[in-house]
N, C-alpha and C positions, 0 to 999 in steps of 0.2 A: 436474395441478392439481386441487384439490378445493374446491368452494364450500360453505361452511357457512352456510346460509340460516336465519336466526332470525326468527320472526314476532313480532307484538306480544304474543302470549301466552307467549313464551319457548320455543315449540316449534321443533324443528329438522327440516328436510326430509331424508328418506332415500329412496334409490332401491334397488330390488331387482334384482340381476343376473339377466338372463333366462336361460331354458334354452339350453344349447348353448355358453354362455360359461364361461370359467374362473371357478370359485367360484360357479357358478349357484345361486341361491336365497339367497345371503348379501346383506345390506343394506350399502349404502355411501353416502358423500356424493357427490353428483353432480359431474361434471367429466370430465376426460379428458387425453389426451396432448398434448404440444406438437408442432406441426409443425416441420420443419427451419427453423432461423433465426427461429422465432417467439418473441416476448417472452412471459414467463410470464403476466403479467396480461392480455395480448391473447388468449392461448390460453384463459384462464378465461372472458373475455367471450364468445368464440366458442363454447366448449363448452356453456356454460349456455344460450346462445341456441339452439344446435342440439338440445340434449337436452330443454330445458324450455320453450323459446319465450319466455324472459324477457330483458330488457335490464338489465345492471348497469353501473354506472360504476366502473371499477377503483379510482378515487380514494376511493370509499366503503368499500373493503375494509380490514380490519384483519388483519395476519398472526397466525395462531393457532399453528401448529406445522409443522415440516418433518420428515417421517418417512422415514429411509432404510430400505428393506425389501428382502427377498429372498424370492421365491417359486421354490424350486428353483434353476434356473439363471438365472432372470430377476431382475435387479436394478432397483429403481425408487427415485425420490425423490418422495415425495408431499408437495406443498406446499399447505397448507390455509389459506384465507383466509375470514374471517367477514364476513357482510353482514347488515344489518338493513333495507336499502332496495334495491328493484329495481322495474322497470316491467313490468307484466303479471302474470298469474296462472300459476304453474308448472303445466305440463301434461305428460303423458307423450307424447313425440313419437317415442320409439324402442322402444315396446312394454314399457317397464319399469313395474313397480308402484311407486307413490309413497305415502309416509305421513308425516304430521306427528306428531312425538312430543316429549314433554318429555324433555330429556337424561337426567334422573335416573331416568326410567322405561324407558329403552331397555335391553334385555338384551344385554350385550356379546357373549355367545356367538353372537348372530345376526348380528353384523357381520363383514365381511371382516377378516382379521387386521390388515392394514395400516391399516384405518380405526379400529381400537379406540383407539390413542393419540390420534387426533383427538377422539373423543368424550370421552376422559378429560381432555384439555386444556380442553375446553369445560366439563366438570363440576367440575374441581378449582379451588379458590380460589387467590388469589395469595399468601396467607399461610399458613404452616404453623408452628404453635406447638408447641414441645417443652418439657416440664416440666424444671425445674432438677434437677441430679443430687444436690444436698445436702439434699433434703427427707427428713425422717425419718418413720417410720410414725406417730409420735405426732401428726403434722400432717395426718393423713388427713381428719379432719372439716373443717378449715379449707380444705384443698385441694379437697375435694368442692364446697364452697360457691363457691370461686374458679372452678373449672372449669365448674360449672353456670351461673355468671354469664357466663362467657366465651361459652358456647353461646347463652345468651339474647341476648347482645350481637352475635351474628353470626359468631363464630369457627366455622369449618366443618371444620377439620382439626387434630387435636391428637394428639400422641404422648405416652403415659404412659411416661416414662423415669425410673424410680425405682430406681436400683441398690442403695439401702440397704433396700429392701423385699423381702419374699418374693414369689414368683410369686402365691401365693394372695391376699396382701394387695392386689396390683395388680389382680388379676382381680375382687376384691370391689368395689373402687372403680369399675372399668369397668362392672360390672353395675349399680351404683347410678346411673351416668350414662347408661346405655344407652337408656332410654325417651326422655329429653330429646334425645339424639343422633338417634334415629330420627325424632322429631317435626320436628327442624330440618333433616333431610337432611344431617346432619353425620356425621363419622366419627372414632371414637376408636381409635387404634392402640396396640397393646401392643408394647413393645420386644422383638423376638426371640421372643416367646411364641406360636408357631404353634398349639400345642395349646389354649392359653387362648382364642385367637380362635375356633378351631373350636367350642369348647364354648359360647361365648357367642352367636355368630351375628350377626344383623342389627345393623348400626351399629358393630360392633367388627371392626377389621382388625389387621394386623401390620406392623411396620416391621422388615425383615430387616437384620441386621448384615452387613457385607461378608463376614465369614468364613462366614456361612450360605449365601451365593450359590453357592459352589462345591460345596456338599453337596446341592444341589437340582437336579433335572432337569426339573421341571414346576412349574406354579403350585401353591402350597401351600394355597390357599383357593379357594372358589367365586368366580365373577365378581362376585357381589353383595357380597362383602367386600373392602375395599380392601387392597392390598399395596404397601408402599413398600420402598425398599432404599437402604442407605447405600453410596455409591460415592466413590472417590477417584481412580481411573485409568480409562482407556478400556476396559480389559478387563472391569472390574466393571460398567460401563454396559452392555456387551454381554451379560454374564451376567444382569443385571437384566431386560433385554428378553427373553432366552431363556427365563427361568422365568416370564414373563408378569406381571411387576410392573406396577402401574398408574403408578408414578412412581418417580423416584430423587432423592436429595439428592446434590449434588456439593460436596465441601469439601476444604480450607478456601479460600474465595474471598479472604478477607482474613485478616490475622494475628489470632490470638486469644490471650488471656491463659492460657486453659486448655491450649493446645498451643504453647508458646513456641518449641519447636525445629522446628516443621513449617513448611516453606516454603509461602507462600500462592500460589494459582493466579493471582490477578489476573483482571480481566475478560476480557482478550483470550484467555488460555489457557482460561478457563472456557468462553467462547463456542466456541472451536475444539473442545473436548471435547464440548460439548452438541450440536454439529452432527453428531456421529457417533452420537448416541443415538436409538433408535427408541421413545422414550417421553418424557413430560414430565419436566423436571429442575428442581428447586429449588436456588437458590444458598444455601449454608450456610457459616457461619464468619465471624464479625464483622459479621453483617447486622443491619440495622434495618428495621422495617416500612416506613419511608418510602422505602427503596431498592427497593421492588417494581417501580416503573416502570423504573428503571435496569436492573434484572435482566432485565426483559422485552425491553429494547432489545438485550440481549446473548444472546437466545435462551432465557431461562429461563421457566418457568411462573410463578415468583415467588420469594419469599425464605422461608427457614426460619430459626428462631432460638430462643434460650432466654431469657436474661435480659431482653433488650430487648422481648420479646413479652409480658412479664407486668408 
């Protein structure tokens, strides 16, 4: 169990693993293992009291993400719950260093690997907007205005998917949006263009196509640049986690006019697949922004979409 404690300033509490322990020096979210026959939320109440001296009410917690992970021969399921209320001031009772940090300012490379998806679930928004595929290059100016307005209105994750454009044209548009994205702590993702994202840097990431996953053996960008991945089956979700993607989209959840012959997953199948994923997952395919809460009830980070998001 992991407790994600968020204070009134939006900061999150991290604890450093002490010398002599597995992954010593890495930072993690406080918590610990369940005792035999112990209920998960009871374990979290106990662990946070033993580790930090605070009292939480399990009913105040919000489920954030469940991360299945393997460290060598050791398997674990890391169940993270978010809290904004507790009694007492967190203190180091087990010799661990503590720090409060804004989620967007935490260096993912300093976190224990299994804790990185928790931070990403905390940082990523519930909506992921993808541009329509039928936009022509002559509409670049109008779409720059539209995208800039979306960033100003609070959209924090956008994929530039313009199959009718050249890579250079998409990169040029991303470069014009980059300053606004950085100012807003937002991310603009290029569709499949790893080299373009590398060349642009801060605020610009990449969304990997499912075919690209099998050609990669490691994360294609620095941790400061967001990496997404398109997935349709459980093996692709595994590959996305293996290459260090920050999130995945899983589709199609519902039937779509653009893919009339593809069988929809439905919510129950979507949830079953998401439970195997060691990273946040967006529901894609026939989704509306208003379905974000429903998606979260089925284990999703939120919803991704095209037409309904614009």
